[in-house]
C-alpha positions as CSV (number, residue, x, y, z in Angstrom):
1,M,-55.2,-160.2,-6.0
2,P,-53.0,-162.8,-4.3
3,R,-50.7,-165.0,-6.3
4,Y,-50.5,-168.7,-5.5
5,Y,-47.9,-168.5,-2.7
6,D,-49.5,-165.3,-1.2
7,F,-52.7,-167.4,-0.9
8,I,-50.9,-170.3,0.7
9,D,-48.7,-168.2,3.0
10,R,-51.2,-165.6,4.2
11,A,-54.4,-167.6,4.2
12,P,-56.8,-164.7,3.3
13,A,-60.5,-165.0,4.3
14,I,-62.6,-167.0,2.0
15,G,-66.0,-165.5,1.4
16,K,-69.0,-166.2,-0.9
17,L,-67.1,-166.2,-4.2
18,V,-63.6,-167.5,-5.1
19,I,-62.2,-167.3,-8.6
20,I,-59.1,-169.3,-9.5
21,E,-57.3,-167.6,-12.4
22,G,-54.0,-168.0,-14.2
23,E,-52.7,-170.8,-16.4
24,E,-51.0,-173.3,-14.2
25,T,-53.3,-176.3,-13.8
26,L,-51.1,-177.9,-11.2
27,L,-51.3,-174.8,-9.0
28,A,-55.0,-174.4,-9.6
29,E,-55.5,-178.0,-8.3
30,R,-53.5,-177.2,-5.2
31,V,-55.4,-174.0,-4.6
32,L,-58.7,-175.9,-4.8
33,A,-57.4,-178.6,-2.4
34,T,-56.3,-175.9,0.1
35,I,-59.7,-174.2,-0.1
36,L,-61.5,-177.5,0.6
37,D,-59.1,-178.3,3.4
38,R,-59.7,-174.9,5.1
39,L,-63.5,-174.9,4.7
40,L,-64.6,-178.5,4.9
41,P,-63.1,-181.0,7.3
42,P,-62.9,-184.6,5.9
43,E,-65.7,-185.9,8.1
44,V,-68.3,-183.4,6.6
45,R,-66.9,-182.9,3.1
46,A,-68.9,-185.5,1.3
47,L,-72.2,-184.0,2.6
48,N,-71.3,-180.4,1.9
49,L,-69.4,-180.3,-1.4
50,D,-70.8,-180.3,-4.9
51,L,-68.5,-180.5,-7.9
52,F,-69.6,-179.6,-11.5
53,D,-68.0,-179.5,-14.9
54,G,-68.7,-176.1,-16.5
55,T,-68.7,-177.5,-20.0
56,D,-71.8,-179.6,-19.2
57,S,-74.5,-177.2,-20.3
58,D,-77.2,-179.1,-18.6
59,Q,-75.8,-178.5,-15.1
60,L,-76.8,-174.9,-14.6
61,S,-80.0,-175.5,-12.6
62,K,-78.2,-178.1,-10.5
63,I,-75.4,-175.5,-9.8
64,A,-78.1,-173.0,-8.7
65,D,-79.7,-175.5,-6.4
66,A,-76.3,-176.5,-4.9
67,I,-75.4,-172.9,-4.3
68,G,-78.5,-172.2,-2.3
69,A,-78.5,-175.5,-0.3
70,M,-78.1,-175.4,3.5
71,P,-75.0,-176.9,5.0
72,F,-75.4,-180.2,6.7
73,L,-73.7,-180.6,10.1
74,A,-71.1,-178.1,8.9
75,D,-70.5,-174.4,9.0
76,R,-70.5,-174.0,5.2
77,R,-71.5,-175.6,1.9
78,V,-69.1,-175.4,-1.0
79,T,-69.9,-175.6,-4.7
80,V,-67.1,-175.9,-7.3
81,V,-67.4,-175.4,-11.0
82,R,-64.4,-176.5,-13.0
83,R,-63.3,-175.7,-16.6
84,V,-65.3,-172.5,-16.7
85,H,-62.6,-171.2,-19.1
86,E,-63.8,-173.8,-21.7
87,M,-67.5,-172.7,-21.5
88,R,-69.2,-171.0,-24.4
89,A,-70.2,-167.3,-24.1
90,Q,-73.9,-167.7,-23.2
91,P,-73.5,-170.4,-20.6
92,R,-70.7,-168.3,-19.0
93,R,-73.1,-165.3,-18.8
94,D,-75.8,-167.6,-17.3
95,L,-73.3,-169.0,-14.8
96,W,-72.3,-165.5,-13.8
97,E,-75.9,-164.6,-13.1
98,V,-76.2,-167.6,-10.8
99,A,-73.0,-166.7,-9.1
100,Q,-74.6,-163.5,-7.8
101,T,-77.0,-165.6,-5.7
102,V,-74.6,-167.3,-3.3
103,P,-76.0,-166.9,0.2
104,E,-73.9,-165.8,3.2
105,G,-72.2,-168.8,4.7
106,N,-71.8,-170.7,1.5
107,T,-69.0,-170.5,-1.0
108,L,-68.8,-170.8,-4.8
109,V,-65.5,-171.6,-6.4
110,L,-65.1,-171.0,-10.2
111,E,-62.0,-172.3,-12.0
112,D,-61.6,-169.9,-14.8
113,L,-58.0,-170.5,-16.0
114,V,-57.2,-167.5,-18.0
115,P,-54.6,-164.8,-17.3
116,P,-56.1,-162.1,-15.1
117,T,-54.8,-159.4,-17.5
118,K,-56.2,-161.0,-20.7
119,K,-58.7,-158.9,-22.5
120,S,-61.2,-161.2,-24.1
121,K,-64.9,-161.6,-24.8
122,P,-66.8,-162.8,-22.9
123,E,-64.9,-161.2,-20.0
124,P,-63.1,-163.4,-17.5
125,M,-65.0,-164.1,-14.4
126,G,-62.4,-162.3,-12.3
127,V,-62.8,-159.1,-14.3
128,L,-66.6,-159.3,-13.8
129,A,-66.2,-159.9,-10.1
130,G,-63.6,-157.3,-9.3
131,R,-63.2,-156.8,-5.6
132,T,-66.4,-158.8,-4.8
133,A,-64.5,-162.1,-5.0
134,L,-61.3,-163.6,-3.7
135,R,-59.3,-163.9,-6.9
136,I,-56.2,-166.3,-6.9
137,D,-53.7,-166.0,-9.7
138,T,-52.0,-169.2,-10.5
139,T,-49.7,-167.6,-13.1
140,A,-46.2,-168.9,-12.4
141,N,-43.5,-166.1,-12.7
142,V,-39.8,-166.8,-12.1
143,D,-40.1,-166.4,-8.4
144,V,-43.0,-168.8,-8.2
145,R,-41.3,-171.4,-10.4
146,E,-38.1,-171.2,-8.4
147,R,-39.8,-171.7,-5.1
148,F,-41.9,-174.6,-6.6
149,I,-38.8,-176.3,-7.8
150,K,-37.0,-176.0,-4.5
151,E,-40.0,-177.3,-2.6
152,T,-40.4,-180.2,-5.0
153,L,-36.7,-181.2,-4.6
154,A,-37.1,-181.0,-0.8
155,E,-40.2,-183.3,-0.9
156,L,-38.2,-185.7,-3.1
157,G,-35.2,-185.6,-0.9
158,G,-33.2,-184.5,-3.9
159,A,-30.7,-181.8,-4.9
160,A,-29.9,-179.9,-8.0
161,Q,-27.2,-177.6,-9.4
162,A,-28.0,-173.9,-9.3
163,R,-27.9,-173.8,-13.1
164,V,-30.6,-176.6,-13.2
165,I,-32.9,-174.6,-10.9
166,A,-32.4,-171.4,-12.8
167,S,-33.0,-173.0,-16.2
168,L,-36.2,-174.5,-15.1
169,A,-37.4,-171.4,-13.3
170,E,-36.6,-169.2,-16.3
171,G,-38.0,-171.5,-18.9
172,E,-41.5,-172.0,-20.2
173,G,-42.2,-175.7,-19.3
174,E,-45.4,-176.3,-17.3
175,L,-45.0,-177.0,-13.6
176,A,-46.4,-180.5,-14.0
177,A,-43.7,-181.3,-16.6
178,I,-41.0,-179.8,-14.3
179,R,-42.3,-182.0,-11.4
180,T,-42.2,-185.1,-13.6
181,D,-38.6,-184.3,-14.6
182,L,-37.5,-183.8,-11.0
183,E,-39.2,-187.0,-9.9
184,K,-37.3,-189.2,-12.4
185,L,-34.0,-187.3,-12.1
186,A,-34.0,-187.5,-8.3
187,L,-34.4,-191.3,-8.3
188,G,-30.6,-191.8,-8.5
189,G,-30.0,-189.9,-5.2
190,K,-27.3,-187.7,-6.7
191,T,-27.3,-184.0,-7.3
192,I,-29.1,-183.3,-10.6
193,T,-26.7,-181.7,-13.1
194,F,-27.5,-179.6,-16.1
195,A,-26.3,-182.5,-18.4
196,D,-28.9,-184.7,-16.7
197,L,-31.6,-182.1,-17.3
198,E,-30.7,-181.7,-21.0
199,R,-30.7,-185.5,-21.6
200,E,-33.9,-186.3,-19.7
201,S,-36.1,-183.2,-19.5
202,L,-39.6,-182.8,-20.8
203,A,-39.7,-179.2,-19.5
204,V,-36.6,-178.0,-21.3
205,G,-38.0,-179.3,-24.6
206,D,-41.7,-179.3,-25.5
207,P,-43.7,-181.7,-23.4
208,K,-46.7,-181.6,-25.7
209,A,-45.5,-184.5,-27.9
210,Y,-45.3,-186.7,-24.8
211,Q,-48.7,-185.5,-23.7
212,Y,-50.1,-186.4,-27.1
213,A,-48.6,-189.9,-26.9
214,S,-49.8,-190.5,-23.4
215,A,-53.4,-189.4,-24.2
216,L,-53.5,-191.6,-27.3
217,V,-52.3,-194.8,-25.6
218,A,-54.7,-194.1,-22.8
219,G,-57.6,-194.1,-25.3
220,R,-58.3,-190.3,-25.3
221,A,-57.9,-189.7,-29.1
222,G,-59.8,-186.4,-29.0
223,D,-57.4,-185.0,-26.4
224,A,-54.4,-186.3,-28.3
225,L,-55.5,-184.6,-31.5
226,A,-56.2,-181.3,-29.7
227,I,-52.6,-181.4,-28.4
228,A,-51.2,-182.3,-31.9
229,F,-53.2,-179.5,-33.6
230,D,-51.8,-177.1,-31.0
231,M,-48.3,-178.1,-31.9
232,F,-49.0,-177.8,-35.6
233,E,-50.2,-174.3,-35.1
234,G,-46.8,-173.3,-33.8
235,D,-44.8,-175.5,-36.2
236,P,-46.8,-176.5,-39.3
237,R,-44.0,-178.6,-40.9
238,G,-41.9,-179.7,-37.9
239,A,-44.5,-180.9,-35.4
240,A,-45.0,-184.3,-36.9
241,I,-41.6,-185.7,-36.1
242,P,-41.6,-185.2,-32.3
243,L,-45.2,-186.3,-32.1
244,I,-44.7,-189.6,-33.9
245,S,-41.3,-190.2,-32.2
246,A,-43.0,-189.8,-28.8
247,L,-45.7,-192.2,-29.8
248,A,-43.2,-194.8,-30.9
249,T,-41.4,-194.4,-27.6
250,E,-44.6,-194.8,-25.6
251,F,-45.7,-197.9,-27.4
252,G,-42.2,-199.4,-27.3
253,L,-42.3,-199.1,-23.5
254,I,-45.8,-200.6,-23.3
255,W,-44.8,-203.4,-25.6
256,E,-41.8,-204.2,-23.4
257,L,-44.1,-204.5,-20.3
258,T,-46.5,-206.9,-22.1
259,R,-43.7,-209.4,-22.5
260,P,-43.0,-212.1,-19.9
261,D,-40.5,-210.6,-17.5
262,G,-40.7,-207.3,-19.4
263,E,-38.8,-204.5,-17.7
264,L,-38.5,-200.8,-18.4
265,P,-35.1,-199.3,-19.1
266,P,-33.7,-197.6,-16.0
267,R,-34.4,-194.1,-17.3
268,H,-38.1,-194.9,-17.6
269,R,-38.7,-197.0,-14.5
270,W,-40.3,-194.1,-12.8
271,R,-43.3,-194.6,-15.1
272,E,-43.9,-198.2,-14.1
273,R,-47.0,-197.4,-12.1
274,T,-48.7,-195.6,-15.0
275,L,-47.6,-197.9,-17.9
276,R,-48.1,-201.3,-16.3
277,P,-52.0,-201.0,-16.2
278,L,-52.0,-199.8,-19.8
279,A,-49.9,-202.7,-20.9
280,S,-52.4,-205.0,-19.3
281,R,-55.2,-203.4,-21.1
282,I,-53.6,-203.0,-24.5
283,G,-51.9,-206.3,-24.7
284,E,-48.8,-207.4,-26.7
285,R,-50.3,-207.6,-30.1
286,K,-51.9,-204.1,-30.1
287,A,-48.8,-202.6,-28.4
288,R,-46.6,-204.1,-31.1
289,F,-49.0,-202.8,-33.8
290,G,-48.9,-199.3,-32.3
291,Y,-45.1,-199.3,-32.1
292,E,-44.5,-200.6,-35.7
293,R,-47.2,-198.3,-37.1
294,A,-45.6,-195.3,-35.4
295,V,-42.1,-196.3,-36.6
296,R,-43.4,-196.6,-40.2
297,G,-45.0,-193.2,-39.9
298,F,-41.8,-191.6,-38.6
299,E,-39.8,-193.1,-41.5
300,A,-42.4,-191.8,-44.0
301,I,-42.1,-188.3,-42.6
302,V,-38.3,-188.3,-42.5
303,T,-37.9,-189.7,-46.0
304,G,-40.4,-187.3,-47.5
305,R,-42.8,-190.0,-48.7
306,I,-45.6,-188.1,-47.1
307,D,-46.3,-184.5,-48.3
308,D,-48.8,-183.5,-45.6
309,P,-47.3,-184.2,-42.1
310,R,-50.4,-183.0,-40.3
311,L,-52.7,-185.3,-42.3
312,A,-50.3,-188.2,-41.6
313,V,-50.6,-187.6,-37.8
314,E,-54.4,-187.3,-38.1
315,L,-54.6,-190.6,-39.9
316,L,-52.1,-192.4,-37.7
317,T,-54.0,-191.2,-34.6
318,A,-57.4,-192.4,-36.0
319,E,-55.9,-195.8,-37.0
320,I,-54.3,-196.4,-33.6
321,A,-57.4,-195.2,-31.7
322,G,-59.5,-197.6,-33.8
323,R,-57.2,-200.5,-33.0
324,I,-56.6,-200.1,-29.3
325,G,-60.0,-198.6,-28.3
326,R,-60.8,-196.4,-25.4
327,A,-59.7,-196.8,-21.8
């Protein structure tokens, strides 16, 4: 089974069935983009590509139809089913039955982001497929992470101390968080030091608090709560402080951008493109509300006025979601 860079470097043949495994969503997205680039030139892609969300249980018959459809002015037709790892047991089994019907000349890509070695029920698609599929493992070991970091620095025209590269490569931060760190740290044009990394990094710490805040201000309260609950599973008492602190920071930045001539602090200017549209949607009054409400929640947790930190985060999330609405 090729790992990510084996697939990129060696370009193995792509047959009827491809299963993208592992846990790195950023690498999974790049694998999918590479597959589409290899199989479907841009001029025929729209007519020969079908994308499905595996969690939509009503899509199975449409997936079956797409798999069997003839290519149009192209050598191949490609069907992609994403988020298979989030499907329930019976729909997964039904999808696997459909996956056996791919005709020669067409390709089905299943995004089943679980570790290839994980023993679970129902079985991962890659385990079911065995050698009948091209299985691509997006798990990022130290070697993969180090090469990813060096490539990212090269793309950004940046440089970093060896200690910085080693710390990120040997750590546990997601590659998306690592890339975000490098993007903002490389803005200054100087070599990134370990002190820079400790001060600014999401990957060295836990990026989930920032992901929670970003999801909530974007109007995705359900995603925000899922991230928060995951943090509470690992730290039942201590998760609330980083969550609410990140939320206060996020609303503070948005509030600043809603003001006339508002400008982000230098360390956050790399986020201008993302936060400016949110500031326009949320507006000054709601941004101020979110900031002040998060600050009060933070103070209540720190001073011990709230006995149940998890409930406090749930209520704060619901209150802010109700006030700012969905994107």
